[in-house]
N, C-alpha and C positions, 0 to 999 in steps of 0.2 A: 788260561787266557789265551784267546786267538790273537795272533798278529794280523793287522791289517794294513796295507800299505800308507794310510791316512795317519796312523800313530805317530804322533810328532817325535817320540823318542826313538821309534825304529827309524823314522827318515833321518834323525839325526846321527844316529849310529851308522846307517848306511853311506851319508855324505862323509863321516869322519873316515870310514873304512876306505872308501873311493880316495880320498885325498892321501891318506897314509900309503896306499898302493901305489898311486901315481907317483909319489916321490919316491918310493924304492925305484919303481921301474925307469922313470926319467932322471934320476939323481941330480934333481931340482928341488931347490928349497920354496915349493910354493904349491898351490892348488892346481888342479887340471881346468882347463877353459870350461866356462859353464856348459857349454854344449856337450863336452867329453864327460863332464861330471854328471850332468843330468840324465844322459844316455846311458851311462853306467849305473847310476842310481835305479833308474827303471827297469834295467834288467835285472837287478838284485830285486827290486820291489814286485816284480811279475812273478817271482819263482818262491814259493812258500818254503822250500828247503834251504835257498840262500837266505832269506829272512832268518829263519831259525839259527843258522850259521853265525850270522853278523851279530844277532843277539847275544848268542853266546861268546863270541869274540868281545863284545862290548861290556857284557858282564864280568869278563875276566880283565879288563885293563882298568887300572885305577884311574877313577876321574878326579881331576884337580886334587893331584898328592899334595901334602903338606911340604914335603921336600922336593927338590927336583929330582928327577930320574933321567938316566940316558935313553935316548930313543930305542925301542924295541922295533925288531923287526916282525913281521906277520908271520903267523906260523902256514907253512907251505902245504895246506891240506887241500881238500876236493875245492872247497869255497874259493881258496886263493887260485887253484889252477883255472877253474872255469871263469872268474871275473878277470884274470890276467889276460886270457885268450880273447875274452870280449873286448877288453881295453886296448890291447895291442891291435886289435884288428881296426879299431878306430883311431888310434893315435897316428898322426901325420908323421912322416919319415922327416928327420931333422934335416935343415938345410944343407948342412956340411956333408951328410950322407947321399944326398941326390945327386945323380949323375949329371955331369955337365950339359948345358945347353948344346945343341949341336951349331957348330960355327958355320956362318954363311960364308961363301967364296968372295 
């Protein structure tokens, strides 16, 4: 079966992957902003190799397990490194890491 960006299951898997990756990178318990989320999802959806990698990841992750499982980290493979580079390029620098504004005399 050929993967298409319109496939709802693929889109759901891509968004889940982006959210898990964002939580790992930001160390926040939430999702990326919609703009960041959509740009990263589009980045994945335009590349057939990344789509296949996300599909493989999603098929290996238990969906709605009967018993709670501890959070798993994402495998740091080629998919991970390509999407991390894209996501980091789009992530805003946190407020506390920005240089202070110049002081006026």
